[in-house]
C-alpha positions as CSV (number, residue, x, y, z in Angstrom):
1,M,0.0,0.0,0.0
2,R,1.3,3.5,-0.9
3,R,2.4,5.7,1.9
4,P,0.1,8.7,2.1
5,F,1.2,11.9,0.4
6,T,4.0,10.2,-1.6
7,G,4.3,9.6,-5.3
8,V,3.0,12.2,-7.7
9,G,1.1,15.2,-6.5
10,T,-0.2,17.7,-9.0
11,A,0.0,21.4,-8.2
12,L,-3.3,22.1,-9.9
13,I,-3.9,25.2,-12.0
14,T,-7.1,27.1,-11.3
15,P,-9.2,27.5,-14.5
16,F,-11.1,30.7,-14.9
17,K,-13.9,31.6,-17.3
18,A,-13.4,34.4,-19.9
19,D,-14.9,36.9,-17.4
20,G,-12.3,36.0,-14.8
21,S,-14.6,34.0,-12.5
22,L,-13.9,30.4,-11.3
23,D,-14.6,27.9,-14.0
24,E,-16.2,25.3,-11.7
25,P,-16.9,22.6,-14.3
26,A,-13.3,22.8,-15.5
27,I,-12.0,22.6,-12.0
28,S,-13.9,19.4,-11.5
29,R,-13.1,18.0,-14.9
30,L,-9.3,18.6,-14.5
31,A,-9.3,17.0,-11.1
32,R,-11.2,14.0,-12.5
33,R,-8.6,13.8,-15.3
34,Q,-5.8,13.6,-12.8
35,V,-7.4,10.9,-10.7
36,A,-8.2,8.8,-13.8
37,A,-4.5,9.1,-14.9
38,G,-3.3,7.6,-11.6
39,V,-2.0,10.7,-9.8
40,H,-1.7,10.1,-6.1
41,V,-2.2,13.5,-4.5
42,L,-4.2,16.5,-5.8
43,V,-2.8,19.9,-4.7
44,P,-5.3,22.7,-5.1
45,C,-4.7,26.3,-4.1
46,G,-0.9,26.4,-4.4
47,T,1.1,29.0,-6.3
48,T,0.5,27.2,-9.6
49,G,-3.2,27.8,-8.9
50,E,-2.8,31.6,-8.8
51,T,-3.9,31.3,-5.2
52,P,-2.8,34.8,-4.1
53,T,-5.5,36.2,-6.4
54,L,-8.3,34.0,-4.9
55,S,-10.6,35.1,-2.2
56,M,-11.1,32.9,0.8
57,D,-14.5,31.9,-0.4
58,E,-13.0,31.0,-3.8
59,R,-10.3,28.9,-2.2
60,R,-12.9,27.0,-0.2
61,R,-14.9,26.3,-3.3
62,V,-11.9,25.1,-5.3
63,I,-10.9,22.7,-2.5
64,E,-14.5,21.4,-2.2
65,L,-14.7,20.7,-5.9
66,V,-11.4,18.9,-5.9
67,A,-12.2,16.9,-2.8
68,V,-15.4,15.6,-4.4
69,E,-13.5,14.2,-7.4
70,A,-10.7,12.8,-5.2
71,Q,-12.8,10.9,-2.7
72,G,-11.3,7.5,-2.0
73,R,-9.0,7.6,-5.0
74,A,-6.5,10.4,-4.3
75,L,-5.5,12.6,-1.3
76,V,-6.1,16.3,-1.3
77,L,-3.2,18.4,0.0
78,A,-4.5,22.0,-0.1
79,G,-2.3,25.1,0.0
80,A,-2.5,27.1,3.2
81,G,0.5,29.4,3.6
82,G,1.5,33.1,3.9
83,Y,3.4,35.6,5.9
84,D,0.7,36.2,8.6
85,T,0.6,33.2,11.0
86,R,-2.8,34.0,12.3
87,D,-4.2,34.2,8.8
88,V,-2.6,30.8,7.9
89,I,-4.2,29.3,11.0
90,H,-7.6,30.5,9.8
91,M,-6.8,29.2,6.3
92,A,-5.9,25.8,7.7
93,A,-9.3,25.5,9.5
94,M,-11.0,26.4,6.2
95,T,-9.1,23.8,4.2
96,K,-10.2,21.1,6.7
97,A,-13.8,22.1,6.6
98,A,-13.7,22.1,2.8
99,G,-12.5,18.5,2.7
100,A,-8.7,18.6,2.5
101,D,-6.7,15.6,3.8
102,G,-3.6,17.7,4.5
103,I,-2.0,21.1,4.2
104,L,0.9,22.3,2.0
105,S,2.2,25.4,3.7
106,V,4.7,27.7,2.0
107,T,7.3,29.5,4.0
108,P,6.4,33.1,4.9
109,Y,7.4,35.3,2.0
110,Y,8.8,38.9,2.0
111,N,9.3,39.2,5.7
112,K,12.2,36.8,5.9
113,P,11.8,35.2,9.3
114,T,14.7,33.8,11.2
115,P,15.1,30.1,11.7
116,E,13.4,30.5,15.1
117,G,10.6,32.5,13.5
118,L,10.1,29.8,10.9
119,Y,10.0,27.1,13.7
120,Q,7.5,29.1,15.8
121,H,5.3,29.9,12.7
122,Y,4.9,26.2,11.7
123,K,4.6,25.1,15.4
124,A,1.7,27.5,15.8
125,I,0.0,26.2,12.7
126,A,0.5,22.6,13.7
127,E,-1.0,23.2,17.1
128,S,-4.1,24.7,15.5
129,T,-5.0,21.7,13.4
130,D,-4.9,17.9,13.4
131,L,-4.3,17.8,9.7
132,P,-0.9,16.6,8.5
133,I,1.3,19.4,7.2
134,I,3.9,19.4,4.5
135,V,6.0,22.5,4.6
136,Y,7.0,24.1,1.3
137,N,10.5,25.5,0.8
138,V,10.9,27.6,-2.4
139,P,13.4,30.3,-1.6
140,G,13.6,31.5,-5.2
141,R,10.0,32.7,-4.8
142,T,9.8,33.6,-1.1
143,G,13.3,34.9,-0.3
144,C,13.3,32.5,2.7
145,N,15.1,29.1,3.0
146,I,14.4,26.4,5.5
147,D,17.8,25.1,6.4
148,P,18.2,21.4,7.2
149,A,18.7,22.0,10.9
150,T,15.4,23.8,11.2
151,L,13.7,21.2,9.2
152,V,14.9,18.5,11.6
153,R,13.4,20.5,14.4
154,L,10.1,20.8,12.5
155,A,10.1,17.0,11.9
156,G,9.8,16.6,15.7
157,I,6.3,18.1,15.6
158,P,4.0,15.2,15.2
159,N,1.7,16.4,12.4
160,I,4.5,18.1,10.4
161,I,5.1,15.1,8.2
162,G,7.2,16.3,5.3
163,V,8.7,18.9,3.0
164,K,8.2,20.0,-0.6
165,E,11.9,20.9,-1.4
166,A,12.2,23.4,-4.2
167,S,15.5,25.0,-3.3
168,G,17.2,23.5,-6.3
169,N,20.2,22.9,-4.1
170,I,21.2,19.2,-4.4
171,S,23.7,19.5,-1.6
172,Q,20.9,20.8,0.7
173,I,18.5,18.1,-0.4
174,A,21.1,15.4,0.3
175,E,21.6,16.8,3.8
176,I,17.9,16.9,4.4
177,C,17.4,13.3,3.3
178,H,20.4,12.3,5.5
179,S,19.2,14.2,8.5
180,V,15.5,13.9,8.9
181,P,13.8,10.9,10.5
182,S,13.1,8.0,8.2
183,D,9.4,8.5,8.3
184,F,9.6,12.2,7.2
185,I,8.5,12.7,3.6
186,V,10.8,14.6,1.3
187,M,9.1,15.6,-2.0
188,S,10.7,17.4,-4.9
189,G,9.3,20.8,-5.8
190,D,11.1,20.8,-9.2
191,D,10.0,18.3,-11.9
192,A,13.5,18.1,-13.5
193,I,15.2,16.9,-10.3
194,T,12.6,14.4,-9.2
195,L,14.8,11.3,-9.9
196,P,17.9,12.8,-8.3
197,L,15.9,13.6,-5.2
198,M,14.4,10.1,-5.1
199,A,17.8,8.6,-5.5
200,L,18.8,10.4,-2.4
201,G,15.9,8.9,-0.5
202,G,13.0,11.3,-1.4
203,H,9.5,10.2,-2.0
204,G,8.2,11.8,-5.2
205,I,7.2,15.1,-6.7
206,I,4.6,17.8,-6.3
207,S,4.6,18.6,-10.0
208,V,3.7,21.3,-12.5
209,A,4.2,19.1,-15.5
210,S,1.7,16.5,-14.3
211,N,-1.1,19.1,-15.0
212,I,-0.3,18.3,-18.7
213,V,1.0,14.7,-18.5
214,P,-0.3,13.2,-15.3
215,A,-0.1,9.5,-16.4
216,E,3.4,9.9,-17.7
217,M,4.7,11.6,-14.5
218,A,3.0,8.8,-12.5
219,Q,4.7,6.2,-14.6
220,M,8.1,7.8,-14.2
221,V,7.9,7.9,-10.4
222,E,6.4,4.4,-10.1
223,A,9.1,3.0,-12.3
224,F,11.7,4.4,-10.0
225,E,9.8,3.1,-6.9
226,H,9.7,-0.4,-8.5
227,G,13.4,-0.3,-9.3
228,V,12.9,-0.1,-13.1
229,L,15.5,2.6,-13.5
230,S,15.7,2.4,-17.3
231,D,11.9,3.1,-17.6
232,A,12.2,6.0,-15.1
233,R,15.1,7.5,-17.1
234,H,13.2,7.0,-20.3
235,W,10.3,9.1,-19.0
236,H,12.6,11.7,-17.5
237,N,14.4,12.2,-20.8
238,K,11.2,12.3,-22.8
239,L,9.5,14.8,-20.5
240,L,12.5,17.0,-19.7
241,P,11.8,19.5,-22.5
242,L,8.3,20.0,-21.1
243,M,9.5,20.3,-17.5
244,Q,11.9,23.0,-18.7
245,V,9.5,24.9,-21.0
246,N,7.0,25.2,-18.2
247,F,9.5,27.7,-16.7
248,V,10.4,29.5,-19.8
249,E,8.5,32.3,-18.0
250,S,7.2,32.5,-14.5
251,N,4.9,29.7,-13.4
252,P,1.9,29.3,-14.0
253,G,1.8,31.3,-17.3
254,P,3.4,28.6,-19.4
255,V,1.5,25.6,-18.0
256,K,-1.9,27.2,-18.2
257,F,-1.1,28.4,-21.8
258,A,-0.2,24.8,-22.7
259,M,-3.4,23.4,-21.2
260,A,-5.5,26.0,-23.0
261,A,-3.7,25.1,-26.3
262,M,-4.7,21.4,-25.6
263,G,-8.3,22.5,-25.1
264,L,-8.4,21.7,-21.4
265,C,-9.2,25.1,-20.1
266,E,-9.7,28.8,-21.0
267,Q,-6.5,30.8,-21.3
268,T,-7.5,33.3,-18.7
269,F,-5.2,34.6,-15.9
270,R,-5.7,37.0,-13.0
271,L,-3.3,39.9,-12.8
272,P,-0.4,40.1,-12.2
273,V,-0.1,36.8,-14.0
274,V,-0.3,37.2,-17.8
275,A,0.0,35.0,-20.9
276,P,3.6,34.2,-21.9
277,R,5.2,36.3,-24.6
278,P,4.6,35.2,-28.2
279,A,8.1,33.7,-28.6
280,S,7.6,31.7,-25.4
281,Q,4.2,30.5,-26.6
282,E,5.8,29.2,-29.8
283,K,8.4,27.3,-27.8
284,I,5.6,25.8,-25.6
285,L,3.6,24.7,-28.7
286,G,6.7,23.2,-30.2
287,V,7.3,21.0,-27.2
288,L,3.7,19.9,-27.1
289,R,3.8,18.9,-30.7
290,D,7.1,17.1,-30.3
291,L,5.6,15.0,-27.5
292,G,2.6,14.2,-29.7
293,L,0.2,16.0,-27.4
294,P,-3.1,17.3,-28.8
295,V,-3.0,20.9,-29.8
296,V,-6.3,22.5,-30.7
297,A,-6.4,23.4,-34.4
298,G,-5.7,27.0,-34.9
299,S,-4.3,27.6,-31.5
300,A,-3.4,31.3,-31.7
301,V,-0.5,33.0,-30.1
302,G,-2.0,35.5,-27.7
303,G,-4.1,35.4,-24.6
304,R,-5.5,37.7,-22.0
305,A,-5.0,38.5,-18.3
């Protein structure tokens, strides 16, 4: 039996209608597509979901819709993070009420807390809820890094069960995998280093690429878990151009553009996120075609905020 919150988790985009409102049928449809493809964890309301632009009521509704589709077939790890600890505690309570199985909580951004501040922040959140918590370390976005020593301290809090590690620092990742307890989950936050992280003792990926290719990402991770390294490397090499082009500009612009080009959602963003530049769009379309993925006939370079 799979250990909870391991394998492939998809950092879900949030589809909007042309008028900018939530596209609830698309939210449900995309979650259902993920589950059918064998993804293990659905991650709504993360950065890839343009969550900073969502109201609390919208966040609750997105989680509710995803939880309905996931029931009994995938876990729901909902985003609940920010730089105001009291607000995050309120958010954590909302995610539980909406049906989430766990919380993904990004480090406080902008205010750059000290290691002690980070520890106390997460301790307060953990004491407020009985949901399992995976902390999210993405210093390139937040300006704040969780060092391995602080992570070891956090691992001593019973319901802090893991980390999504997106520092891109292989040496730091190696130290984390070496230092944390054996039952602490270490997930990659970067598609392209999923296999190196798993080779060091990690447990999978919370992925952007799996929005587009959920079955293929699941096959890559499961091949590694089963020791079929040639198959895992095959999928990694095949999907690497997609993993890279998803960050040709700031996430989630490229991945949402790609999904719109495939006919999976509207190409609608909320400011300050905008569509990728025309040259980037051409690169994205080229990668989709090279992978043999369906591109809607006449997909135009363009888009709207």
